[in-house]
PyMOL Python script that loads the backbone (N, CA, C, O; Angstrom):
from pymol import cmd

cmd.read_pdbstr("""\
ATOM      1  N   MET A   1       0.856  -1.164  -0.004  1.00  0.00           N
ATOM      2  CA  MET A   1      -0.004   0.004  -0.006  1.00  0.00           C
ATOM      3  C   MET A   1       0.905   1.234  -0.005  1.00  0.00           C
ATOM      4  O   MET A   1       1.930   1.268   0.676  1.00  0.00           O
ATOM      5  N   GLN A   2       0.518   2.208  -0.756  1.00  0.00           N
ATOM      6  CA  GLN A   2       1.259   3.454  -0.824  1.00  0.00           C
ATOM      7  C   GLN A   2       1.038   4.266   0.462  1.00  0.00           C
ATOM      8  O   GLN A   2      -0.054   4.258   1.030  1.00  0.00           O
ATOM      9  N   ALA A   3       2.088   4.965   0.910  1.00  0.00           N
ATOM     10  CA  ALA A   3       2.010   5.792   2.136  1.00  0.00           C
ATOM     11  C   ALA A   3       0.887   6.827   2.023  1.00  0.00           C
ATOM     12  O   ALA A   3       0.208   7.108   3.011  1.00  0.00           O
ATOM     13  N   LYS A   4       0.690   7.379   0.861  1.00  0.00           N
ATOM     14  CA  LYS A   4      -0.367   8.373   0.679  1.00  0.00           C
ATOM     15  C   LYS A   4      -1.732   7.767   0.948  1.00  0.00           C
ATOM     16  O   LYS A   4      -2.586   8.411   1.557  1.00  0.00           O
ATOM     17  N   THR A   5      -1.949   6.526   0.497  1.00  0.00           N
ATOM     18  CA  THR A   5      -3.223   5.837   0.719  1.00  0.00           C
ATOM     19  C   THR A   5      -3.416   5.548   2.201  1.00  0.00           C
ATOM     20  O   THR A   5      -4.515   5.719   2.728  1.00  0.00           O
ATOM     21  N   SER A   6      -2.352   5.108   2.881  1.00  0.00           N
ATOM     22  CA  SER A   6      -2.484   4.796   4.323  1.00  0.00           C
ATOM     23  C   SER A   6      -2.780   6.055   5.109  1.00  0.00           C
ATOM     24  O   SER A   6      -3.542   6.011   6.075  1.00  0.00           O
ATOM     25  N   ASN A   7      -2.193   7.179   4.718  1.00  0.00           N
ATOM     26  CA  ASN A   7      -2.498   8.457   5.405  1.00  0.00           C
ATOM     27  C   ASN A   7      -3.955   8.829   5.200  1.00  0.00           C
ATOM     28  O   ASN A   7      -4.599   9.293   6.141  1.00  0.00           O
ATOM     29  N   GLU A   8      -4.491   8.644   4.021  1.00  0.00           N
ATOM     30  CA  GLU A   8      -5.912   8.941   3.765  1.00  0.00           C
ATOM     31  C   GLU A   8      -6.813   8.041   4.578  1.00  0.00           C
ATOM     32  O   GLU A   8      -7.817   8.498   5.126  1.00  0.00           O
ATOM     33  N   LEU A   9      -6.464   6.744   4.665  1.00  0.00           N
ATOM     34  CA  LEU A   9      -7.231   5.806   5.484  1.00  0.00           C
ATOM     35  C   LEU A   9      -7.273   6.265   6.938  1.00  0.00           C
ATOM     36  O   LEU A   9      -8.336   6.301   7.559  1.00  0.00           O
ATOM     37  N   ARG A  10      -6.084   6.619   7.481  1.00  0.00           N
ATOM     38  CA  ARG A  10      -5.966   7.068   8.880  1.00  0.00           C
ATOM     39  C   ARG A  10      -6.861   8.274   9.142  1.00  0.00           C
ATOM     40  O   ARG A  10      -7.564   8.325  10.151  1.00  0.00           O
ATOM     41  N   LEU A  11      -6.835   9.240   8.235  1.00  0.00           N
ATOM     42  CA  LEU A  11      -7.654  10.445   8.402  1.00  0.00           C
ATOM     43  C   LEU A  11      -9.134  10.105   8.378  1.00  0.00           C
ATOM     44  O   LEU A  11      -9.901  10.625   9.188  1.00  0.00           O
ATOM     45  N   ASN A  12      -9.544   9.242   7.463  1.00  0.00           N
ATOM     46  CA  ASN A  12     -10.959   8.864   7.349  1.00  0.00           C
ATOM     47  C   ASN A  12     -11.405   7.991   8.504  1.00  0.00           C
ATOM     48  O   ASN A  12     -12.554   8.096   8.933  1.00  0.00           O
ATOM     49  N   TRP A  13     -10.544   7.137   9.019  1.00  0.00           N
ATOM     50  CA  TRP A  13     -10.900   6.210  10.103  1.00  0.00           C
ATOM     51  C   TRP A  13     -11.098   6.943  11.419  1.00  0.00           C
ATOM     52  O   TRP A  13     -12.011   6.622  12.180  1.00  0.00           O
ATOM     53  N   GLY A  14     -10.258   7.914  11.686  1.00  0.00           N
ATOM     54  CA  GLY A  14     -10.351   8.655  12.958  1.00  0.00           C
ATOM     55  C   GLY A  14      -9.873   7.847  14.137  1.00  0.00           C
ATOM     56  O   GLY A  14      -8.917   7.080  14.019  1.00  0.00           O
ATOM     57  N   ASP A  15     -10.530   8.008  15.288  1.00  0.00           N
ATOM     58  CA  ASP A  15     -10.113   7.367  16.538  1.00  0.00           C
ATOM     59  C   ASP A  15     -10.871   6.096  16.859  1.00  0.00           C
ATOM     60  O   ASP A  15     -10.792   5.607  17.986  1.00  0.00           O
ATOM     61  N   LYS A  16     -11.599   5.552  15.912  1.00  0.00           N
ATOM     62  CA  LYS A  16     -12.368   4.335  16.164  1.00  0.00           C
ATOM     63  C   LYS A  16     -11.416   3.166  16.435  1.00  0.00           C
ATOM     64  O   LYS A  16     -10.315   3.132  15.887  1.00  0.00           O
ATOM     65  N   PRO A  17     -11.823   2.219  17.266  1.00  0.00           N
ATOM     66  CA  PRO A  17     -10.996   1.043  17.497  1.00  0.00           C
ATOM     67  C   PRO A  17     -10.918   0.186  16.239  1.00  0.00           C
ATOM     68  O   PRO A  17     -11.823   0.202  15.405  1.00  0.00           O
ATOM     69  N   CYS A  18      -9.826  -0.558  16.116  1.00  0.00           N
ATOM     70  CA  CYS A  18      -9.635  -1.422  14.955  1.00  0.00           C
ATOM     71  C   CYS A  18      -8.898  -2.677  15.394  1.00  0.00           C
ATOM     72  O   CYS A  18      -7.963  -2.600  16.191  1.00  0.00           O
ATOM     73  N   GLU A  19      -9.309  -3.832  14.883  1.00  0.00           N
ATOM     74  CA  GLU A  19      -8.657  -5.113  15.183  1.00  0.00           C
ATOM     75  C   GLU A  19      -7.497  -5.401  14.219  1.00  0.00           C
ATOM     76  O   GLU A  19      -6.812  -6.412  14.373  1.00  0.00           O
ATOM     77  N   HIS A  20      -7.268  -4.536  13.239  1.00  0.00           N
ATOM     78  CA  HIS A  20      -6.187  -4.685  12.262  1.00  0.00           C
ATOM     79  C   HIS A  20      -6.247  -6.068  11.607  1.00  0.00           C
ATOM     80  O   HIS A  20      -5.325  -6.868  11.763  1.00  0.00           O
ATOM     81  N   PRO A  21      -7.328  -6.349  10.875  1.00  0.00           N
ATOM     82  CA  PRO A  21      -7.510  -7.700  10.309  1.00  0.00           C
ATOM     83  C   PRO A  21      -6.486  -8.101   9.235  1.00  0.00           C
ATOM     84  O   PRO A  21      -6.209  -9.286   9.051  1.00  0.00           O
ATOM     85  N   LYS A  22      -5.929  -7.112   8.534  1.00  0.00           N
ATOM     86  CA  LYS A  22      -4.957  -7.437   7.481  1.00  0.00           C
ATOM     87  C   LYS A  22      -3.886  -6.348   7.393  1.00  0.00           C
ATOM     88  O   LYS A  22      -4.197  -5.157   7.376  1.00  0.00           O
ATOM     89  N   LEU A  23      -2.634  -6.769   7.338  1.00  0.00           N
ATOM     90  CA  LEU A  23      -1.523  -5.830   7.194  1.00  0.00           C
ATOM     91  C   LEU A  23      -0.878  -6.000   5.851  1.00  0.00           C
ATOM     92  O   LEU A  23      -0.780  -7.113   5.335  1.00  0.00           O
ATOM     93  N   GLU A  24      -0.429  -4.879   5.270  1.00  0.00           N
ATOM     94  CA  GLU A  24       0.310  -4.896   4.008  1.00  0.00           C
ATOM     95  C   GLU A  24       1.546  -4.027   4.180  1.00  0.00           C
ATOM     96  O   GLU A  24       1.567  -3.110   5.002  1.00  0.00           O
ATOM     97  N   LYS A  25       2.593  -4.332   3.382  1.00  0.00           N
ATOM     98  CA  LYS A  25       3.803  -3.521   3.382  1.00  0.00           C
ATOM     99  C   LYS A  25       3.445  -2.124   2.873  1.00  0.00           C
ATOM    100  O   LYS A  25       2.611  -1.956   1.983  1.00  0.00           O
ATOM    101  N   GLU A  26       4.104  -1.128   3.472  1.00  0.00           N
ATOM    102  CA  GLU A  26       3.884   0.252   3.043  1.00  0.00           C
ATOM    103  C   GLU A  26       5.033   0.685   2.132  1.00  0.00           C
ATOM    104  O   GLU A  26       6.198   0.381   2.392  1.00  0.00           O
ATOM    105  N   TYR A  27       4.691   1.389   1.076  1.00  0.00           N
ATOM    106  CA  TYR A  27       5.666   1.895   0.118  1.00  0.00           C
ATOM    107  C   TYR A  27       5.505   3.390  -0.079  1.00  0.00           C
ATOM    108  O   TYR A  27       4.398   3.925  -0.022  1.00  0.00           O
ATOM    109  N   ASP A  28       6.625   4.053  -0.312  1.00  0.00           N
ATOM    110  CA  ASP A  28       6.606   5.451  -0.735  1.00  0.00           C
ATOM    111  C   ASP A  28       7.141   5.445  -2.156  1.00  0.00           C
ATOM    112  O   ASP A  28       8.348   5.347  -2.379  1.00  0.00           O
ATOM    113  N   ARG A  29       6.248   5.550  -3.094  1.00  0.00           N
ATOM    114  CA  ARG A  29       6.528   5.341  -4.525  1.00  0.00           C
ATOM    115  C   ARG A  29       6.981   3.880  -4.700  1.00  0.00           C
ATOM    116  O   ARG A  29       6.169   2.978  -4.496  1.00  0.00           O
ATOM    117  N   ASP A  30       8.221   3.617  -5.062  1.00  0.00           N
ATOM    118  CA  ASP A  30       8.682   2.247  -5.272  1.00  0.00           C
ATOM    119  C   ASP A  30       9.484   1.697  -4.109  1.00  0.00           C
ATOM    120  O   ASP A  30       9.845   0.520  -4.117  1.00  0.00           O
ATOM    121  N   ALA A  31       9.768   2.510  -3.119  1.00  0.00           N
ATOM    122  CA  ALA A  31      10.617   2.092  -2.021  1.00  0.00           C
ATOM    123  C   ALA A  31       9.788   1.694  -0.794  1.00  0.00           C
ATOM    124  O   ALA A  31       8.846   2.389  -0.413  1.00  0.00           O
ATOM    125  N   SER A  32      10.156   0.577  -0.195  1.00  0.00           N
ATOM    126  CA  SER A  32       9.501   0.128   1.034  1.00  0.00           C
ATOM    127  C   SER A  32       9.884   1.050   2.179  1.00  0.00           C
ATOM    128  O   SER A  32      11.047   1.429   2.323  1.00  0.00           O
ATOM    129  N   THR A  33       8.882   1.413   3.001  1.00  0.00           N
ATOM    130  CA  THR A  33       9.176   2.260   4.167  1.00  0.00           C
ATOM    131  C   THR A  33       9.665   1.436   5.344  1.00  0.00           C
ATOM    132  O   THR A  33      10.201   1.986   6.307  1.00  0.00           O
ATOM    133  N   GLY A  34       9.484   0.100   5.278  1.00  0.00           N
ATOM    134  CA  GLY A  34       9.820  -0.771   6.395  1.00  0.00           C
ATOM    135  C   GLY A  34       8.641  -0.990   7.327  1.00  0.00           C
ATOM    136  O   GLY A  34       8.704  -1.833   8.222  1.00  0.00           O
ATOM    137  N   ASP A  35       7.563  -0.239   7.124  1.00  0.00           N
ATOM    138  CA  ASP A  35       6.365  -0.365   7.954  1.00  0.00           C
ATOM    139  C   ASP A  35       5.356  -1.274   7.304  1.00  0.00           C
ATOM    140  O   ASP A  35       5.390  -1.521   6.099  1.00  0.00           O
ATOM    141  N   TYR A  36       4.446  -1.769   8.139  1.00  0.00           N
ATOM    142  CA  TYR A  36       3.286  -2.508   7.656  1.00  0.00           C
ATOM    143  C   TYR A  36       2.051  -1.714   8.072  1.00  0.00           C
ATOM    144  O   TYR A  36       2.015  -1.130   9.155  1.00  0.00           O
ATOM    145  N   VAL A  37       1.050  -1.698   7.211  1.00  0.00           N
ATOM    146  CA  VAL A  37      -0.136  -0.857   7.382  1.00  0.00           C
ATOM    147  C   VAL A  37      -1.376  -1.716   7.475  1.00  0.00           C
ATOM    148  O   VAL A  37      -1.519  -2.693   6.740  1.00  0.00           O
ATOM    149  N   CYS A  38      -2.286  -1.350   8.390  1.00  0.00           N
ATOM    150  CA  CYS A  38      -3.583  -1.981   8.459  1.00  0.00           C
ATOM    151  C   CYS A  38      -4.394  -1.490   7.285  1.00  0.00           C
ATOM    152  O   CYS A  38      -4.519  -0.284   7.070  1.00  0.00           O
ATOM    153  N   THR A  39      -4.955  -2.430   6.511  1.00  0.00           N
ATOM    154  CA  THR A  39      -5.728  -2.051   5.328  1.00  0.00           C
ATOM    155  C   THR A  39      -7.093  -1.497   5.666  1.00  0.00           C
ATOM    156  O   THR A  39      -7.778  -0.964   4.793  1.00  0.00           O
ATOM    157  N   GLN A  40      -7.505  -1.615   6.937  1.00  0.00           N
ATOM    158  CA  GLN A  40      -8.805  -1.113   7.347  1.00  0.00           C
ATOM    159  C   GLN A  40      -8.722   0.318   7.898  1.00  0.00           C
ATOM    160  O   GLN A  40      -9.500   1.185   7.501  1.00  0.00           O
ATOM    161  N   CYS A  41      -7.778   0.558   8.810  1.00  0.00           N
ATOM    162  CA  CYS A  41      -7.727   1.864   9.488  1.00  0.00           C
ATOM    163  C   CYS A  41      -6.536   2.716   9.071  1.00  0.00           C
ATOM    164  O   CYS A  41      -6.521   3.919   9.330  1.00  0.00           O
ATOM    165  N   GLY A  42      -5.526   2.106   8.422  1.00  0.00           N
ATOM    166  CA  GLY A  42      -4.378   2.873   7.961  1.00  0.00           C
ATOM    167  C   GLY A  42      -3.256   3.023   8.967  1.00  0.00           C
ATOM    168  O   GLY A  42      -2.238   3.643   8.660  1.00  0.00           O
ATOM    169  N   GLU A  43      -3.416   2.466  10.174  1.00  0.00           N
ATOM    170  CA  GLU A  43      -2.342   2.564  11.163  1.00  0.00           C
ATOM    171  C   GLU A  43      -1.129   1.826  10.664  1.00  0.00           C
ATOM    172  O   GLU A  43      -1.243   0.737  10.100  1.00  0.00           O
ATOM    173  N   ALA A  44       0.070   2.429  10.872  1.00  0.00           N
ATOM    174  CA  ALA A  44       1.299   1.835  10.386  1.00  0.00           C
ATOM    175  C   ALA A  44       2.272   1.674  11.536  1.00  0.00           C
ATOM    176  O   ALA A  44       2.292   2.480  12.466  1.00  0.00           O
ATOM    177  N   ALA A  45       3.089   0.611  11.466  1.00  0.00           N
ATOM    178  CA  ALA A  45       4.129   0.402  12.458  1.00  0.00           C
ATOM    179  C   ALA A  45       5.178  -0.537  11.830  1.00  0.00           C
ATOM    180  O   ALA A  45       4.959  -1.140  10.779  1.00  0.00           O
ATOM    181  N   TRP A  46       6.315  -0.630  12.518  1.00  0.00           N
ATOM    182  CA  TRP A  46       7.395  -1.428  11.982  1.00  0.00           C
ATOM    183  C   TRP A  46       7.149  -2.918  12.235  1.00  0.00           C
ATOM    184  O   TRP A  46       6.716  -3.307  13.320  1.00  0.00           O
ATOM    185  N   GLY A  47       7.425  -3.735  11.240  1.00  0.00           N
ATOM    186  CA  GLY A  47       7.346  -5.180  11.374  1.00  0.00           C
ATOM    187  C   GLY A  47       5.989  -5.734  11.013  1.00  0.00           C
ATOM    188  O   GLY A  47       4.960  -5.092  11.222  1.00  0.00           O
ATOM    189  N   LYS A  48       6.002  -6.952  10.460  1.00  0.00           N
ATOM    190  CA  LYS A  48       4.752  -7.542   9.972  1.00  0.00           C
ATOM    191  C   LYS A  48       3.865  -8.093  11.078  1.00  0.00           C
ATOM    192  O   LYS A  48       2.718  -8.451  10.808  1.00  0.00           O
ATOM    193  N   ASN A  49       4.348  -8.176  12.306  1.00  0.00           N
ATOM    194  CA  ASN A  49       3.574  -8.706  13.426  1.00  0.00           C
ATOM    195  C   ASN A  49       3.258  -7.675  14.471  1.00  0.00           C
ATOM    196  O   ASN A  49       2.918  -8.042  15.595  1.00  0.00           O
ATOM    197  N   TRP A  50       3.353  -6.394  14.158  1.00  0.00           N
ATOM    198  CA  TRP A  50       3.159  -5.350  15.167  1.00  0.00           C
ATOM    199  C   TRP A  50       1.767  -5.395  15.780  1.00  0.00           C
ATOM    200  O   TRP A  50       1.623  -5.058  16.955  1.00  0.00           O
ATOM    201  N   ASP A  51       0.752  -5.788  15.055  1.00  0.00           N
ATOM    202  CA  ASP A  51      -0.589  -5.837  15.629  1.00  0.00           C
ATOM    203  C   ASP A  51      -0.688  -6.911  16.702  1.00  0.00           C
ATOM    204  O   ASP A  51      -1.387  -6.714  17.696  1.00  0.00           O
ATOM    205  N   ASN A  52      -0.008  -8.042  16.530  1.00  0.00           N
ATOM    206  CA  ASN A  52       0.016  -9.096  17.551  1.00  0.00           C
ATOM    207  C   ASN A  52       0.767  -8.656  18.800  1.00  0.00           C
ATOM    208  O   ASN A  52       0.378  -8.988  19.919  1.00  0.00           O
ATOM    209  N   THR A  53       1.840  -7.910  18.601  1.00  0.00           N
ATOM    210  CA  THR A  53       2.619  -7.397  19.745  1.00  0.00           C
ATOM    211  C   THR A  53       1.762  -6.457  20.570  1.00  0.00           C
ATOM    212  O   THR A  53       1.780  -6.539  21.799  1.00  0.00           O
ATOM    213  N   ASN A  54       1.013  -5.566  19.938  1.00  0.00           N
ATOM    214  CA  ASN A  54       0.155  -4.640  20.651  1.00  0.00           C
ATOM    215  C   ASN A  54      -0.930  -5.362  21.409  1.00  0.00           C
ATOM    216  O   ASN A  54      -1.259  -4.970  22.529  1.00  0.00           O
ATOM    217  N   LYS A  55      -1.508  -6.425  20.823  1.00  0.00           N
ATOM    218  CA  LYS A  55      -2.553  -7.185  21.494  1.00  0.00           C
ATOM    219  C   LYS A  55      -2.010  -7.884  22.742  1.00  0.00           C
ATOM    220  O   LYS A  55      -2.692  -7.926  23.766  1.00  0.00           O
ATOM    221  N   LYS A  56      -0.791  -8.434  22.673  1.00  0.00           N
ATOM    222  CA  LYS A  56      -0.171  -9.074  23.828  1.00  0.00           C
ATOM    223  C   LYS A  56       0.091  -8.078  24.933  1.00  0.00           C
ATOM    224  O   LYS A  56      -0.155  -8.375  26.102  1.00  0.00           O
ATOM    225  N   GLU A  57       0.591  -6.887  24.586  1.00  0.00           N
ATOM    226  CA  GLU A  57       0.864  -5.855  25.594  1.00  0.00           C
ATOM    227  C   GLU A  57      -0.418  -5.429  26.271  1.00  0.00           C
ATOM    228  O   GLU A  57      -0.421  -5.219  27.485  1.00  0.00           O
ATOM    229  N   ASN A  58      -1.504  -5.293  25.538  1.00  0.00           N
ATOM    230  CA  ASN A  58      -2.779  -4.891  26.121  1.00  0.00           C
ATOM    231  C   ASN A  58      -3.319  -5.950  27.078  1.00  0.00           C
ATOM    232  O   ASN A  58      -3.898  -5.609  28.109  1.00  0.00           O
ATOM    233  N   LYS A  59      -3.139  -7.216  26.757  1.00  0.00           N
ATOM    234  CA  LYS A  59      -3.585  -8.290  27.652  1.00  0.00           C
ATOM    235  C   LYS A  59      -2.782  -8.288  28.958  1.00  0.00           C
ATOM    236  O   LYS A  59      -3.340  -8.522  30.030  1.00  0.00           O
ATOM    237  N   ASN A  60      -1.477  -8.025  28.868  1.00  0.00           N
ATOM    238  CA  ASN A  60      -0.638  -7.992  30.043  1.00  0.00           C
ATOM    239  C   ASN A  60      -0.936  -6.811  30.949  1.00  0.00           C
ATOM    240  O   ASN A  60      -0.649  -6.863  32.145  1.00  0.00           O
ATOM    241  N   ALA A  61      -1.502  -5.753  30.403  1.00  0.00           N
ATOM    242  CA  ALA A  61      -1.802  -4.550  31.176  1.00  0.00           C
ATOM    243  C   ALA A  61      -3.030  -4.731  32.064  1.00  0.00           C
ATOM    244  O   ALA A  61      -3.218  -3.976  33.018  1.00  0.00           O
ATOM    245  N   ASP A  62      -3.864  -5.717  31.763  1.00  0.00           N
ATOM    246  CA  ASP A  62      -5.101  -5.929  32.541  1.00  0.00           C
ATOM    247  C   ASP A  62      -4.870  -6.552  33.886  1.00  0.00           C
ATOM    248  O   ASP A  62      -5.822  -6.780  34.632  1.00  0.00           O
TER     249      ASP A  62
END
""", "prot")
cmd.dss("prot")
cmd.show_as("cartoon", "prot")
cmd.util.cbc("prot")
cmd.orient("prot")
């Protein structure tokens, strides 16, 4: 997914919660940014498993 598209998704999604059902590599033109983006909400972070890491951290906080 292009970085421009992920930014638009983020703006449109707002602050709603998201389960991040699918992640895709993020690109700026032809170059990979190193981030993976949720195709639903546009949130981006480093690594293809970042959504699982966040879920584990949230469970440990309870």
